[in-house]
Each structure stands twice: as structure tokens, then as C-alpha cells.
C-alpha positions as CSV (number, residue, x, y, z in Angstrom):
1,M,3.0,-9.8,-15.3
2,A,3.9,-7.6,-12.3
3,G,1.8,-5.7,-9.9
4,K,1.3,-2.0,-10.1
5,Y,0.4,1.1,-8.2
6,V,-2.9,2.4,-9.4
7,L,-3.2,6.2,-9.0
8,K,-6.8,7.3,-8.8
9,N,-9.0,10.2,-8.1
10,S,-10.6,10.3,-4.7
11,T,-13.2,12.5,-3.2
12,A,-13.3,16.3,-3.7
13,G,-10.5,16.4,-6.2
14,K,-8.0,14.6,-4.1
15,F,-5.9,11.5,-4.8
16,S,-5.1,8.1,-3.5
17,F,-3.5,4.8,-4.8
18,N,-3.5,1.1,-4.3
19,L,-0.7,-1.5,-4.7
20,V,-2.4,-4.3,-6.7
21,A,-1.0,-7.7,-7.5
22,D,-0.9,-9.1,-11.0
23,N,-4.4,-10.6,-10.5
24,N,-5.8,-7.2,-9.6
25,Q,-6.1,-8.0,-5.9
26,V,-5.4,-4.9,-3.7
27,I,-2.4,-5.5,-1.4
28,F,-2.7,-2.2,0.4
29,G,-4.1,1.3,-0.1
30,S,-2.8,4.8,0.7
31,E,-4.2,7.8,2.6
32,I,-6.0,10.6,0.8
33,Y,-3.6,13.1,-0.7
34,E,-4.3,16.8,-1.5
35,S,-2.5,16.8,-4.8
36,K,-1.4,14.4,-7.5
37,S,2.2,15.1,-7.0
38,A,1.9,14.3,-3.2
39,A,0.3,10.9,-4.1
40,L,3.1,10.2,-6.6
41,N,5.6,11.0,-3.8
42,G,3.7,8.6,-1.6
43,I,4.2,5.9,-4.3
44,A,7.9,6.6,-4.5
45,S,8.1,6.2,-0.7
46,C,6.3,2.9,-0.9
47,Q,8.7,1.7,-3.8
48,K,11.7,2.6,-1.6
49,N,10.4,1.4,1.8
50,G,8.4,-1.6,0.7
51,I,11.4,-3.8,0.1
52,E,12.5,-3.4,3.7
53,E,11.1,-6.0,6.2
54,G,11.5,-3.5,9.1
55,R,9.1,-1.0,7.5
56,F,6.1,-3.4,7.9
57,E,4.3,-3.2,11.2
58,R,1.9,-6.0,12.1
59,K,-1.1,-4.9,13.9
60,S,-4.4,-6.3,15.2
61,S,-7.9,-4.7,15.1
62,T,-10.3,-4.3,18.0
63,A,-11.9,-7.4,16.6
64,N,-8.7,-9.2,16.8
65,Q,-8.1,-9.4,13.0
66,P,-4.5,-9.1,11.8
67,Y,-3.5,-6.4,9.3
68,F,-0.3,-4.5,8.5
69,V,0.9,-1.0,7.8
70,L,3.9,0.1,5.7
71,K,5.9,3.0,7.3
72,A,8.3,5.4,5.7
73,A,11.7,6.0,7.4
74,N,10.2,8.9,9.4
75,G,7.6,6.5,10.9
76,Q,4.7,7.9,8.8
77,I,2.1,5.4,7.6
78,I,2.2,5.2,3.8
79,G,0.1,2.1,3.2
80,K,-2.5,0.1,5.1
81,S,-3.8,-3.4,4.3
82,Q,-7.2,-5.0,4.7
83,M,-8.0,-7.1,7.7
84,Y,-7.1,-10.8,7.4
85,P,-8.6,-14.0,8.8
86,S,-5.2,-15.2,10.1
87,A,-1.6,-14.1,10.8
88,A,-0.5,-16.5,8.1
89,A,-2.7,-14.8,5.5
90,M,-1.3,-11.4,6.5
91,E,2.3,-12.7,6.3
92,N,1.6,-14.0,2.8
93,E,0.3,-10.5,1.8
94,I,3.4,-8.8,3.3
95,A,5.5,-11.2,1.2
96,L,3.5,-10.1,-1.8
97,A,3.7,-6.5,-1.0
98,K,7.5,-6.7,-0.8
99,A,7.7,-8.6,-4.1
100,N,5.7,-5.9,-5.9
101,A,7.0,-2.9,-4.1
102,T,9.1,-1.6,-6.9
103,S,6.2,-1.9,-9.4
104,G,5.4,0.9,-11.8
105,V,2.4,3.3,-11.8
106,E,-0.8,3.2,-13.7
107,D,-2.2,6.6,-13.7
108,S,-6.1,6.3,-13.9
109,T,-6.7,9.9,-12.9
110,Q,-8.5,12.3,-15.3
């Protein structure tokens, strides 16, 4: 069973999505989008850019916890991970993100 992008309703009639692994673990989440079509475009961008190593930027929080962002070709952030306890854990999640990047979409909006 493969991962999937879960499109969901967000606050005040807006939309967001998560890339989730086959065990339903969230790999990364999106920003908030004004429309469903904009969120679907964000997913398409993740599907395209998520297979390219150079699109993943490794970062560190102010508490020195590693995390990553996925960027589109124009440099815009299209996905952001959680904080990880180690750089190795973050690298494992980047590998998981790349492996699931081209997954399909589950529309859980109403």
C-alpha cells in the first residue's frame, strides 16, 4: 500500500493537505490555500518536485531540532515537516517523502 496526499478542509472554508505514509504517519503538511483548486495545484507541485533531492532544504529550529521543507522550482515552500529528534530521523523522513512523492490524492473535503 502506498502513501497518499490527504486533501482536507481547513479553517474558514480554506484547504490544506498532508502527505501521509502507508501507515498514516504524516510526512509533511502544506500551507493553507484559499481554494480547493489551489490546494490541488500544490499537491501537483509536490508530486513533481518531491522526487528531486535538490528541492528538499534541511533546516534547524530555534530549539536546534532538525526539520525539512520541500520547495517548488520557484523557491516557494510547498511542504513542511515536523521537528525531528535527530538529523538521521529527518533524513529517513526525506527518503520516505521522496518514495511517496508521486502518490495519489484522497479528497476528504466536503
